[in-house]
C-alpha positions in Angstrom: 12.8 113.0 142.6 14.3 113.1 146.1 16.2 109.9 145.4 17.7 111.3 142.2 19.0 114.4 143.9 20.6 112.3 146.7 22.3 110.1 144.1 23.7 113.1 142.3 25.0 114.5 145.6 26.8 111.3 146.6 28.3 111.1 143.1 29.7 114.6 143.3 31.0 114.0 146.8 32.8 110.8 145.6 34.4 112.6 142.7 35.6 115.4 145.0 37.0 113.0 147.6 38.9 111.0 144.9 40.4 114.2 143.4 41.7 115.3 146.8 43.3 111.9 147.4 45.0 112.0 144.0 46.3 115.5 144.6 47.8 114.4 148.0 49.5 111.4 146.4 50.9 113.3 143.4 52.8 115.8 145.5 55.4 113.4 146.8 55.8 112.1 143.2 56.6 115.5 141.9 59.0 116.2 144.7 60.8 112.9 144.0 60.9 113.7 140.3 62.5 117.1 141.0 65.3 115.5 143.1 65.9 112.5 140.8 69.5 112.4 139.4 69.6 113.7 135.8 66.9 116.3 136.2 67.4 119.9 137.0 65.4 123.0 137.9 68.2 125.4 137.1 69.1 125.2 133.4 71.4 128.2 133.5 73.6 126.6 136.2 73.8 123.4 134.3 74.9 125.0 131.1 77.8 126.7 132.9 79.1 123.5 134.5 82.4 122.2 133.2 83.3 118.5 133.0 86.6 116.8 132.4 86.9 113.4 130.6 88.8 110.7 132.3 90.4 108.0 130.1 90.8 104.6 131.7 93.6 102.4 130.2 94.5 98.9 131.2 98.1 98.7 132.5 100.0 96.1 130.7 102.0 93.7 132.8 105.8 94.1 132.8 107.8 91.6 130.9 107.1 89.4 127.8 103.8 87.6 127.3 103.3 83.9 127.9 103.4 83.3 124.1 106.7 85.1 123.8 108.1 83.2 126.7 107.2 79.8 125.1 108.0 80.3 121.4 110.2 83.4 121.0 113.5 81.8 122.3 113.5 79.3 119.5 111.9 81.3 116.7 115.2 82.2 115.0 116.5 78.6 115.4 113.3 77.2 113.8 113.6 79.6 110.9 117.2 78.6 110.2 116.4 74.9 110.4 113.5 75.4 108.0 115.7 77.1 105.5 118.3 74.4 105.8 115.7 71.7 105.4 113.5 73.1 102.6 115.8 75.8 101.0 115.6 79.5 100.6 112.8 79.1 98.1 110.4 76.4 99.3 108.6 75.6 96.1 107.0 72.5 97.5 104.9 74.7 99.9 102.8 75.7 96.9 100.8 72.5 97.1 99.4 73.6 100.5 97.9 76.8 98.9 94.4 76.8 97.4 94.6 76.6 93.6 92.2 78.5 91.4 92.5 75.7 88.8 91.0 72.8 90.7 88.8 71.9 87.7 91.8 71.5 85.4 94.3 70.1 87.9 92.4 67.4 89.8 94.4 64.3 90.6 92.6 61.6 92.6 95.7 59.3 92.8 98.7 59.5 95.1 101.5 61.7 93.9 104.9 60.6 95.1 106.4 64.1 95.4 103.4 65.3 97.5 103.6 62.3 99.8 107.3 62.9 100.3 106.7 66.6 101.0 104.0 65.7 103.5 106.2 63.3 105.3 109.1 65.8 105.5 106.9 68.6 106.9 105.3 66.1 109.4 108.8 65.2 110.6 109.8 68.8 110.9 106.7 69.6 112.9 107.5 66.7 115.3 111.0 68.0 115.6 109.8 71.4 116.6 107.6 69.9 119.3 110.4 67.8 120.7 112.9 70.7 120.5 110.4 73.0 122.3 109.8 70.5 125.0 113.6 69.9 125.4 114.4 73.6 125.6 111.9 74.3 128.4 112.8 71.1 130.2 116.5 72.1 130.2 115.5 75.6 131.4 113.7 74.1 134.3 116.6 71.7 135.1 119.0 74.7 135.2 116.9 76.2 138.0 117.4 73.1 140.1 120.8 72.9 141.8 120.6 69.2 142.3 120.3 68.7 138.5 123.4 70.7 137.7 125.7 67.7 137.2 123.2 66.1 134.7 123.0 69.4 132.7 126.7 69.7 132.6 127.1 66.2 131.3 124.4 66.8 128.7 126.1 70.0 127.5 129.4 68.2 127.2 127.7 65.6 124.9 125.9 68.2 122.9 128.9 70.5 122.3 132.4 69.4 121.5 134.9 71.9 120.2 138.2 71.0 118.5 140.8 73.5 117.3 142.4 72.2 114.1 144.7 75.2 113.7 144.7 78.9 114.3 142.2 79.6 111.5 140.0 76.5 111.5 137.9 75.3 114.5 135.5 72.3 114.5 132.4 72.5 116.6 130.5 69.2 117.0 126.9 69.5 118.2 124.5 66.7 118.9 120.8 67.5 118.7 118.6 65.2 120.8 115.3 66.5 119.4 116.3 65.9 115.8 118.7 63.0 116.4 121.4 64.5 114.2 125.0 65.6 114.5 126.1 69.0 113.2 129.7 69.4 112.3 130.3 73.2 112.0 133.7 74.2 110.5 134.6 77.7 111.6 136.9 79.1 109.0 137.6 82.5 107.4 136.6 81.4 103.8 133.0 80.3 103.9 130.3 79.1 106.3 130.6 75.3 106.3 128.3 72.8 108.0 127.9 69.0 107.7 124.8 67.4 109.2 124.6 63.6 109.9 120.8 62.9 110.0 119.6 59.8 111.7 116.2 58.3 112.4 114.3 61.3 113.9 111.8 58.9 115.7 114.6 57.1 117.6 116.1 58.2 120.9 119.8 58.1 120.6 122.2 57.7 117.7 121.4 55.3 115.0 122.7 54.6 111.5 123.1 57.7 109.3 120.2 58.1 106.9 121.3 61.3 105.1 124.4 63.5 105.0 123.9 67.2 104.2 126.6 69.7 103.4 126.0 73.5 103.4 128.5 75.9 101.9 127.4 79.5 102.2 129.5 82.6 101.4 128.6 86.3 101.3 129.8 87.8 98.0 129.2 91.4 99.0 127.3 93.2 101.7 124.0 92.5 100.0 124.7 89.5 97.8 124.9 85.9 99.2 125.4 82.4 97.8 123.9 79.4 99.5 124.5 75.8 98.5 122.9 72.6 99.9 124.0 69.1 98.9 122.4 65.8 100.1 125.0 63.0 99.6 122.7 59.9 99.9 119.8 61.4 98.0 122.1 62.9 95.4 120.6 66.4 95.1 122.5 69.6 94.8 120.9 73.0 95.3 122.2 76.6 94.9 120.5 79.9 95.8 121.8 83.4 95.0 120.1 86.0 97.3 120.2 89.7 96.7 119.0 91.9 99.5 117.6 95.4 99.3 117.8 96.7 102.9 116.3 100.1 102.3 113.1 98.6 100.9 113.1 95.5 103.2 113.0 93.3 100.1 115.1 90.4 98.7 115.3 88.6 95.4 116.4 85.0 94.9 117.2 82.7 92.0 118.0 79.1 92.5 118.8 75.9 90.7 118.3 72.3 92.0 119.1 69.1 90.3 120.2 65.5 90.9 123.7 64.2 90.4 122.6 60.5 91.0 120.3 58.5 88.8 118.4 57.1 91.9 117.6 58.6 95.3 114.9 58.9 98.0 113.3 61.9 96.2 111.9 62.5 92.7 114.6 63.0 90.0 113.9 66.5 88.7 115.6 69.7 87.8 114.1 72.9 89.2 114.7 76.6 88.3 113.2 79.0 90.9 112.8 82.7 91.1 111.4 84.5 94.2 110.8 87.9 95.8 110.2 88.5 99.4 109.3 91.6 101.5 109.5 91.9 105.3 107.2 94.1 107.4 
């Protein structure tokens, strides 16, 4: 009986001691919780506090981006060259778009017109790469004073101007990247240009592979006639372009056909109608 009472006494003493210890440890915890950021003991003060939002924005660097510095100087030139090469209405580009009639229009064999279009676009892409390299190389050389004589000689070769009379001037331009010579006839009647195209993969003049003639004339402020003739291939093309400036739209009708029985391209006559909208 005595041993049982002693055991109960020691058990109660142990519980009391443990409770006191826990109470002593919990006091710092509550104090730390009260001072922890995000907690408050005064709700009224917190409700009356006013905050102001700060918007952080990244300051853009002054000047054009790297992409604009590389491609923008030649963007307009590439667009004009593309129109001269493939026309105002590039109907051959349709073959690069996904057709919804694959089941009815499968052709496992080689098509001559498609192979010709592929080769022409491959050559144009290679020209763009060479022209882009040439432009930036020339830009670098112009910043080097010791290379100034070389650049002056290159510019003299590339641009030769001849005054035929008071109304007609002839500008001869040699394009190293495309290996072609452009004869631009500046006259008051129509825009005239003759291009002597040589082997684009060769460095320096070679034999002429194709002669192209462009005759363009504005018929009014919004109506324009463009013609493109390839002498060696024997293809004549004409486009009539009507612009609608208020709506940023343009409508085009064109006709293309051969005037020789044989040539480097497929003998076919094409009637094209197109609409465009610029954003």
